[in-house]
Backbone as a chain_set.jsonl record, in Angstrom:
{"seq": "MIGDKIKLLREAKGLTQQQIAQDPAFGIKQGTLSAYERNAREPNIETIRRIAEYFGVTSDYLIGISAVSYTHLRAHETDQYL", "coords": {"N": [[0.549, -1.304, -0.033], [0.381, 2.345, -0.554], [0.818, 4.05, 1.695], [2.515, 2.418, 3.393], [5.2, 2.362, 1.472], [5.919, 5.197, 1.709], [6.496, 5.115, 4.125], [8.834, 3.522, 4.539], [10.265, 4.911, 2.587], [10.631, 7.29, 4.093], [11.961, 6.572, 6.536], [14.365, 5.255, 5.007], [15.491, 7.417, 4.796], [16.054, 7.979, 7.248], [15.041, 9.721, 8.889], [12.256, 11.458, 10.817], [8.5, 11.965, 11.218], [8.11, 14.216, 11.992], [10.167, 15.522, 11.339], [10.354, 15.963, 8.673], [7.864, 17.062, 8.464], [8.088, 19.187, 8.924], [9.746, 20.557, 7.085], [9.657, 22.762, 4.239], [9.835, 21.829, 1.751], [8.627, 19.467, 1.894], [5.621, 19.962, 2.798], [3.596, 18.824, 3.99], [1.58, 18.111, 6.211], [2.09, 16.536, 9.885], [0.229, 15.051, 10.799], [-1.294, 14.365, 9.199], [0.627, 12.751, 7.38], [1.225, 10.827, 9.112], [-1.554, 9.519, 8.816], [-1.259, 8.986, 6.524], [0.971, 6.888, 6.491], [0.006, 5.103, 8.187], [-2.245, 4.066, 6.472], [-4.475, 5.021, 6.696], [-5.742, 6.876, 5.351], [-5.758, 8.384, 1.958], [-3.634, 9.916, 0.182], [-3.933, 11.949, -1.923], [-3.799, 12.729, -6.506], [-2.167, 15.216, -6.452], [-0.976, 15.505, -4.246], [0.518, 13.202, -3.899], [2.247, 13.073, -6.238], [3.476, 15.158, -5.274], [4.682, 14.132, -3.158], [6.52, 12.057, -4.318], [8.285, 13.73, -6.226], [9.82, 14.531, -4.002], [10.704, 12.721, -2.316], [12.127, 11.426, -4.468], [11.182, 9.362, -6.633], [8.981, 7.8, -8.705], [5.665, 8.101, -9.43], [4.128, 6.169, -10.227], [5.592, 4.222, -8.721], [5.013, 5.089, -6.223], [2.392, 4.534, -5.915], [2.182, 1.668, -6.465], [2.241, 0.687, -9.181], [4.635, 0.494, -10.686], [7.301, -1.462, -9.44], [9.559, -0.466, -8.991], [11.19, 2.048, -8.045], [12.395, 5.571, -9.918], [15.094, 6.125, -8.666], [16.047, 3.791, -8.4], [16.377, 2.335, -11.243], [17.911, 4.586, -11.819], [20.184, 4.606, -10.552], [20.904, 1.449, -11.548], [21.056, 1.741, -14.01], [23.409, 3.447, -13.774], [25.241, 1.489, -12.673], [25.627, -0.199, -15.029], [27.33, 0.652, -16.597], [29.405, 0.711, -15.538]], "CA": [[0.135, -0.136, 0.039], [0.92, 3.719, -0.516], [1.784, 4.338, 3.238], [3.955, 1.553, 3.747], [6.34, 3.196, 0.504], [5.733, 6.684, 2.482], [7.088, 4.85, 5.415], [9.69, 2.687, 3.72], [11.191, 5.772, 2.109], [10.78, 8.39, 5.162], [13.365, 5.924, 7.358], [15.385, 5.485, 4.453], [16.649, 9.064, 4.444], [16.723, 8.363, 8.43], [14.046, 10.76, 9.346], [10.688, 11.317, 11.462], [7.636, 11.929, 10.481], [8.223, 15.527, 12.397], [11.366, 16.507, 10.81], [9.999, 15.374, 7.404], [6.712, 17.498, 8.115], [8.791, 20.428, 9.432], [10.815, 21.006, 6.167], [8.567, 22.984, 3.514], [9.974, 21.313, 0.358], [8.121, 18.411, 1.473], [4.63, 20.545, 2.41], [2.235, 17.708, 4.68], [1.352, 18.105, 7.764], [2.748, 15.07, 10.749], [-0.97, 14.197, 11.107], [-1.436, 13.713, 7.515], [1.317, 12.272, 7.092], [1.008, 9.667, 10.14], [-2.558, 9.005, 8.388], [-0.679, 8.064, 5.218], [1.461, 5.828, 6.448], [-1.073, 4.219, 8.537], [-3.088, 3.298, 5.597], [-5.909, 4.986, 7.204], [-5.945, 8.151, 5.201], [-4.766, 8.192, 0.906], [-3.185, 11.07, -0.537], [-4.531, 12.769, -3.816], [-2.564, 12.782, -7.262], [-1.126, 16.598, -6.739], [0.227, 15.235, -3.194], [1.421, 11.854, -4.737], [3.028, 13.536, -7.202], [4.563, 16.119, -4.866], [5.637, 12.928, -2.023], [7.118, 10.826, -4.963], [8.89, 14.373, -6.515], [10.148, 15.036, -2.303], [11.886, 11.351, -2.244], [13.007, 11.391, -5.781], [10.421, 8.554, -7.105], [7.81, 7.53, -9.407], [4.725, 7.914, -8.68], [3.796, 4.998, -9.94], [6.235, 3.296, -7.366], [4.226, 4.642, -5.235], [1.115, 4.23, -6.272], [2.298, 0.567, -6.965], [1.855, 0.035, -10.61], [5.806, -0.047, -10.545], [8.182, -2.174, -8.447], [10.894, -0.226, -9.41], [11.213, 3.309, -8.476], [13.236, 6.157, -10.623], [16.053, 5.925, -7.782], [16.45, 2.417, -8.388], [16.761, 2.486, -12.207], [19.593, 5.372, -12.316], [21.767, 3.245, -9.656], [20.579, -0.033, -12.66], [21.738, 2.457, -14.847], [25.098, 3.547, -13.533], [25.929, -0.015, -12.424], [25.769, -0.773, -15.929], [28.643, 1.26, -17.259], [31.231, 0.463, -14.766]], "C": [[0.637, 1.006, -0.024], [1.43, 4.238, 0.938], [2.544, 3.975, 3.461], [5.212, 2.175, 2.795], [6.798, 4.224, 1.289], [6.62, 6.182, 3.456], [8.414, 4.153, 5.358], [10.805, 3.808, 3.38], [11.744, 6.806, 3.222], [12.362, 7.471, 5.771], [14.095, 5.465, 6.415], [16.424, 6.301, 4.599], [16.625, 8.772, 6.282], [15.958, 9.723, 9.174], [12.832, 10.393, 10.118], [10.174, 12.015, 10.63], [7.558, 14.067, 11.198], [9.251, 15.958, 11.785], [10.825, 16.553, 9.456], [8.566, 16.866, 7.345], [6.857, 19.13, 8.615], [9.299, 21.038, 8.288], [9.533, 21.213, 5.135], [8.587, 22.494, 2.167], [8.881, 20.143, 0.653], [6.412, 19.151, 1.99], [2.855, 19.187, 3.031], [2.549, 17.69, 6.017], [1.74, 16.509, 8.868], [1.326, 14.696, 10.707], [-1.166, 13.209, 10.273], [-0.541, 12.636, 7.452], [1.726, 11.004, 7.511], [-0.047, 9.026, 9.176], [-2.302, 8.16, 7.467], [-0.126, 6.79, 5.486], [1.436, 4.5, 7.239], [-2.095, 3.6, 7.37], [-4.26, 4.019, 5.933], [-6.445, 6.159, 6.042], [-5.306, 7.731, 3.476], [-4.403, 9.62, 0.544], [-3.791, 11.708, -2.146], [-3.903, 12.608, -4.498], [-1.763, 13.513, -7.043], [-0.354, 15.735, -5.352], [1.038, 13.899, -3.583], [2.606, 12.302, -5.374], [4.157, 14.435, -6.242], [5.366, 15.048, -3.674], [6.336, 12.262, -3.081], [8.53, 12.095, -5.476], [10.29, 14.508, -5.076], [11.352, 13.792, -2.434], [12.537, 10.701, -3.58], [12.785, 9.614, -6.463], [9.661, 8.314, -7.412], [6.683, 7.973, -8.733], [3.653, 6.744, -9.079], [4.691, 3.863, -9.451], [5.597, 3.682, -6.352], [3.064, 4.209, -4.702], [0.982, 2.195, -6.086], [2.074, -0.351, -8.271], [3.47, -0.391, -10.695], [6.271, -0.391, -9.706], [9.425, -1.74, -8.549], [10.591, 1.36, -9.327], [12.303, 3.986, -9.057], [15.093, 6.316, -10.372], [16.492, 4.671, -8.166], [16.755, 2.028, -9.264], [17.919, 3.559, -12.687], [20.51, 4.316, -11.245], [21.813, 1.8, -10.626], [21.768, 0.354, -13.397], [23.461, 2.936, -14.674], [26.093, 2.363, -13.04], [26.418, -0.659, -14.029], [26.643, -0.662, -16.885], [29.478, 1.282, -16.372], [31.613, -0.315, -15.053]], "O": [[1.713, 0.96, 0.571], [2.506, 4.821, 1.065], [3.524, 4.642, 3.792], [6.233, 2.479, 3.412], [7.988, 4.254, 1.601], [7.616, 6.877, 3.66], [9.112, 4.313, 6.36], [11.973, 3.718, 3.757], [12.927, 7.134, 3.319], [13.522, 7.736, 5.455], [15.021, 4.953, 7.044], [17.647, 6.159, 4.575], [17.4, 9.587, 6.782], [16.506, 10.528, 9.926], [12.39, 9.244, 10.126], [10.679, 12.586, 9.663], [6.888, 14.933, 10.636], [9.186, 17.183, 11.673], [10.971, 17.716, 9.081], [8.39, 17.525, 6.32], [5.985, 19.999, 8.656], [9.346, 22.262, 8.409], [8.623, 20.392, 5.016], [7.612, 22.63, 1.427], [8.202, 19.819, -0.321], [5.663, 18.617, 1.173], [1.725, 18.946, 2.608], [3.524, 17.34, 6.682], [1.56, 15.418, 8.328], [1.339, 13.488, 10.474], [-1.22, 11.98, 10.321], [-1.035, 11.509, 7.476], [2.336, 10.186, 6.822], [0.348, 8.0, 8.623], [-2.742, 7.017, 7.342], [-0.515, 5.753, 4.948], [2.113, 3.472, 7.22], [-2.676, 2.545, 7.625], [-5.254, 3.57, 5.363], [-7.666, 6.257, 5.922], [-4.44, 6.858, 3.469], [-5.279, 10.451, 0.784], [-3.731, 11.436, -3.346], [-2.855, 12.211, -3.99], [-0.594, 13.162, -7.204], [0.811, 15.363, -5.493], [2.261, 13.835, -3.461], [3.755, 11.963, -5.09], [5.376, 14.417, -6.412], [6.55, 15.226, -3.388], [7.136, 11.56, -2.463], [9.682, 11.72, -5.257], [11.495, 14.56, -5.321], [12.561, 13.948, -2.604], [13.267, 9.713, -3.654], [13.697, 8.828, -6.717], [8.848, 8.426, -6.494], [6.716, 8.217, -7.527], [2.631, 6.457, -8.457], [4.496, 2.693, -9.781], [5.451, 2.872, -5.437], [2.74, 3.732, -3.614], [-0.013, 1.58, -5.7], [1.837, -1.553, -8.397], [3.676, -1.603, -10.773], [5.892, 0.218, -8.705], [10.378, -2.463, -8.258], [9.95, 1.95, -10.196], [13.363, 3.371, -8.944], [15.999, 6.499, -11.185], [17.721, 4.646, -8.231], [17.573, 1.132, -9.057], [18.649, 3.422, -13.668], [21.349, 3.446, -11.48], [22.772, 1.054, -10.429], [22.88, -0.161, -13.514], [24.413, 2.711, -15.422], [27.323, 2.339, -13.032], [27.366, -1.43, -14.178], [26.846, -1.457, -17.802], [30.439, 2.037, -16.52], [32.741, -0.626, -14.673]]}, "num_chains": 1, "name": "protein.A"}
């Protein structure tokens, strides 16, 4: 679910919900982020786009259409040319 991926991405950056919520570039309140991560609420498409941009992944990755994020694709492309 989308909330699980948001939580995974946040934890991979080593950040708390509070730290991300305080970042103006993220623009989502902590309570809302918490609801997303608990899958109690789903973000709208504009919010999904903003979250994807913040974490450097695709919207498709967040909503489960693709199992590979943009970041992972870039890492794979880089490894291919080494």
